[in-house]
N, C-alpha and C positions, 0 to 999 in steps of 0.2 A: 235846693237839693245839694248835698255835699258830694264832691267828686270821690271821696273815699268810700262812700256808700255804693256808688256805681261800680267802683273797682271790685268791691266785695262780691258783686254779682258775676264776676268773671274770675273765679278762684284760680284757674290755670294761669291767667295773666297776672293776677295779684302777686303770686309767688315770684314771678319774674320781675315785676315792678318794684319789689322790695330792694333790688340792687340798683335802681335808678338814683341819680344824684338828688340830693335834698332839694325840694321845691319843684321837681319835675312835673310838668303838666300832663305828660304822656301823650301829647298831641303830636301830629306829624312834624311840626316845626320845633319840637323840644330837642335841644342839643343833648347828645349822649344818652338818649332814652334807651333803657335796656330792652324795651319791647322791639325796637328796630333791630337791635343786634340779634335778638332771639329769632326774629323772622328770617334774617339773613342766614342764620345757622340752621334753619329748618326745624327749630324746636317748638314753635307755636304757629298756629294757623293764622295766616295773614287776614283772612276774613273776620276772625274773632277780634283781632287788633283794630280793624276798620270799624267794626260795630262799636267797640268800646270808644274809639275816638269820635265817632259820630255823636254818641251820647254825651261825652265830655265836652265836645265842641258846642253842643246845644246849650250848655250852661254858660258858655262864654258870651253868648248873645250876639 
């Protein structure tokens, strides 16, 4: 499964993730991930970001 396909399932987060640095994994340990910044500003639901990260993390193995 492609991480981009998973991200498309979260259109609210996909729009934010477009501003991430190139090659961002969007996982909790990703430096400068725009999702973290958006959570801090209260622009996105932290639970949605956690759900996305659980799915992306499951691809990592």
